[in-house]
VOBA-923086 format. One record per residue (C-alpha): residue in one letter; y, x negated, z. Coordinates in steps of 0.1 Angstrom, whole numbers, padded with zeros to 4 digits, always signed. Each point is the difference from the previous one (the first is absolute). Example, Ala and Ser with C-alpha at 12.3 -4.5 7.8 and 13.67 -1.06 7.14 Angstrom:
<pts>
+-------+-------+-------+-------+
| dovex |    yy |    xx |    zz |
+-------+-------+-------+-------+
|     A | -0045 | -0123 | +0078 |
|     S | +0034 | -0014 | -0007 |
+-------+-------+-------+-------+
</pts>
This chain:
<pts>
+-------+-------+-------+-------+
| dovex |    yy |    xx |    zz |
+-------+-------+-------+-------+
|     M | +0358 | -0119 | +0476 |
|     F | +0036 | +0001 | -0012 |
|     A | +0013 | +0017 | -0031 |
|     R | +0030 | +0016 | -0016 |
|     V | +0003 | +0024 | -0030 |
|     F | +0034 | +0002 | -0017 |
|     N | +0018 | +0008 | -0032 |
|     T | +0017 | -0025 | -0023 |
|     R | +0018 | +0003 | -0033 |
|     F | -0034 | -0008 | -0016 |
|     G | -0020 | +0025 | +0020 |
|     W | -0019 | +0004 | +0033 |
|     V | -0014 | -0032 | +0016 |
|     A | -0023 | -0007 | +0029 |
|     I | -0001 | -0033 | +0020 |
|     A | -0025 | -0009 | +0027 |
|     S | -0008 | -0026 | +0026 |
|     R | -0028 | -0007 | +0025 |
|     G | +0025 | -0019 | +0021 |
|     L | -0008 | -0034 | -0017 |
|     G | +0024 | +0003 | -0028 |
|     V | +0004 | +0024 | -0029 |
|     S | -0034 | +0010 | -0012 |
|     N | +0008 | +0026 | -0027 |
|     V | +0028 | +0011 | -0023 |
|     T | -0006 | +0028 | -0024 |
|     L | +0016 | +0001 | -0034 |
|     P | +0025 | +0028 | -0004 |
|     S | -0010 | +0035 | -0010 |
|     R | +0019 | +0032 | -0006 |
|     S | -0027 | +0018 | +0020 |
|     R | +0006 | -0001 | +0038 |
|     P | -0034 | +0016 | +0007 |
|     K | -0017 | -0028 | -0020 |
|     I | +0018 | -0027 | +0021 |
|     V | -0007 | +0018 | +0033 |
|     R | -0037 | +0001 | -0010 |
|     Q | +0001 | -0037 | -0008 |
|     A | +0017 | -0007 | +0034 |
|     D | -0027 | +0021 | +0017 |
|     E | -0028 | -0019 | -0018 |
|     I | +0015 | -0034 | +0011 |
|     T | +0006 | +0010 | +0036 |
|     G | -0027 | +0026 | +0007 |
|     G | +0027 | +0026 | +0003 |
|     E | +0015 | -0012 | +0032 |
|     Y | +0030 | -0022 | +0001 |
|     T | +0034 | -0007 | +0015 |
|     S | +0030 | -0020 | -0012 |
|     S | +0010 | -0035 | +0009 |
|     R | +0033 | -0021 | -0003 |
|     E | -0016 | -0022 | -0026 |
|     L | -0008 | +0030 | -0022 |
|     M | +0034 | +0016 | +0005 |
|     A | +0016 | -0033 | -0012 |
|     L | -0024 | -0001 | -0030 |
|     E | +0008 | +0036 | -0009 |
|     S | +0037 | -0009 | -0001 |
|     D | -0007 | -0031 | -0021 |
|     L | -0023 | +0019 | -0024 |
|     A | +0026 | +0027 | -0004 |
|     R | +0026 | -0027 | -0009 |
|     Y | -0024 | -0016 | -0024 |
|     Y | -0007 | +0033 | -0018 |
|     N | +0038 | +0005 | -0002 |
|     G | +0003 | -0032 | -0020 |
|     R | +0010 | -0025 | +0027 |
|     V | -0015 | -0035 | +0002 |
|     V | -0022 | +0000 | +0032 |
|     D | -0019 | -0030 | +0014 |
|     F | -0033 | +0013 | +0014 |
|     S | -0013 | -0035 | +0009 |
|     G | +0008 | +0005 | +0037 |
|     Y | -0025 | +0028 | +0004 |
|     E | -0034 | -0012 | +0013 |
|     L | -0029 | +0014 | -0019 |
|     D | -0034 | +0011 | +0014 |
|     L | -0024 | -0010 | -0027 |
|     T | -0031 | +0002 | +0023 |
|     Y | -0022 | +0018 | -0025 |
|     S | +0008 | -0023 | -0029 |
|     T | -0021 | -0028 | -0016 |
|     G | +0011 | -0037 | +0000 |
|     F | +0007 | +0001 | -0037 |
|     Q | +0021 | +0032 | +0003 |
|     K | +0021 | -0017 | +0027 |
|     M | +0005 | -0031 | -0022 |
|     V | +0012 | +0022 | -0029 |
|     W | +0022 | +0021 | +0022 |
|     R | +0016 | -0031 | +0016 |
|     V | +0011 | -0012 | -0035 |
|     V | +0012 | +0034 | -0011 |
|     R | +0019 | +0006 | +0032 |
|     K | +0022 | -0030 | -0010 |
|     I | +0011 | +0014 | -0034 |
|     P | +0037 | +0007 | +0005 |
|     Y | +0017 | +0033 | -0007 |
|     G | +0008 | +0003 | -0037 |
|     K | -0026 | -0026 | -0011 |
|     T | -0035 | +0003 | -0013 |
|     L | -0031 | -0021 | -0005 |
|     T | -0029 | +0006 | -0023 |
|     Y | -0036 | +0005 | +0013 |
|     R | -0008 | -0034 | -0015 |
|     E | +0030 | -0017 | +0018 |
|     V | -0012 | +0014 | +0033 |
|     A | -0036 | -0012 | -0007 |
|     E | +0014 | -0035 | -0009 |
|     A | +0021 | -0001 | +0032 |
|     L | -0034 | +0005 | +0018 |
|     G | -0015 | -0029 | -0019 |
|     M | -0023 | +0025 | -0018 |
|     P | +0014 | +0003 | -0035 |
|     K | -0029 | +0022 | -0013 |
|     A | +0003 | +0025 | +0029 |
|     A | +0027 | +0023 | -0015 |
|     R | -0023 | +0030 | +0000 |
|     A | -0010 | -0007 | +0036 |
|     V | +0037 | -0002 | +0009 |
|     G | +0005 | +0035 | -0016 |
|     N | -0030 | +0014 | +0020 |
|     A | +0015 | -0015 | +0033 |
|     L | +0034 | +0016 | -0008 |
|     N | -0016 | +0034 | -0006 |
|     E | -0013 | -0002 | +0036 |
|     N | +0035 | -0009 | +0015 |
|     P | +0004 | +0022 | +0031 |
|     T | +0038 | -0007 | +0003 |
|     P | +0016 | +0003 | -0034 |
|     I | +0037 | -0009 | -0001 |
|     L | -0005 | -0022 | +0030 |
|     I | -0025 | -0019 | -0021 |
|     P | +0018 | +0007 | -0033 |
|     C | -0030 | +0004 | -0024 |
|     H | +0022 | +0019 | -0024 |
|     R | +0016 | -0034 | -0008 |
|     V | -0032 | -0013 | -0015 |
|     V | -0001 | +0008 | -0038 |
|     G | -0023 | -0007 | -0029 |
|     S | +0008 | -0028 | -0025 |
|     R | +0003 | +0026 | -0028 |
|     D | +0009 | +0032 | +0019 |
|     I | +0010 | +0014 | +0033 |
|     G | -0036 | -0001 | +0014 |
|     G | -0017 | +0024 | +0023 |
|     F | +0012 | +0016 | +0032 |
|     R | -0018 | +0023 | +0025 |
|     G | +0031 | +0023 | -0001 |
|     G | -0001 | +0002 | -0038 |
|     S | +0021 | -0018 | -0027 |
|     A | +0029 | +0025 | +0003 |
|     L | +0006 | -0008 | +0036 |
|     K | -0005 | -0038 | -0006 |
|     K | +0027 | +0002 | -0028 |
|     R | +0023 | +0020 | +0023 |
|     L | -0003 | -0026 | +0028 |
|     L | +0006 | -0029 | -0025 |
|     K | +0030 | +0018 | -0014 |
|     L | +0013 | +0006 | +0035 |
|     E | -0002 | -0038 | +0005 |
|     G | +0017 | -0007 | -0033 |
|     V | -0031 | -0016 | -0016 |
|     L | -0003 | +0026 | -0029 |
+-------+-------+-------+-------+
</pts>
């Protein structure tokens, strides 16, 4: 297992890989011990670094510093995901920096216009936020939910110039 724990302008982040692509990205936290615990849970407590994760660390640091970064070149390991989740995440991964879609628009892109709630549930299970930019999916009347909380979602959307 490969992993890295590092600090960004937004807080501490952990990233992990089983060698088949990026499998996990944590949302930033001011608490390093919390992120180290999450990395240990993901990896079983034993991990080393890899070139891929060092490059991703650099790109995430640039992103959190307000730079436009294209994460589409990173392979994702979505082994433990359902078919529906993968379909949702494929659509969401294509949302460009500084743009948003509504949950309904994502559902419509899937050809399932009544599946907006299911889209939200799939996004809540996203193991690689930022790489799959679930924060770019908003409600039709408000900002919508986010596993990292609405304050972090707003901060990310402000960073990208959406709000």
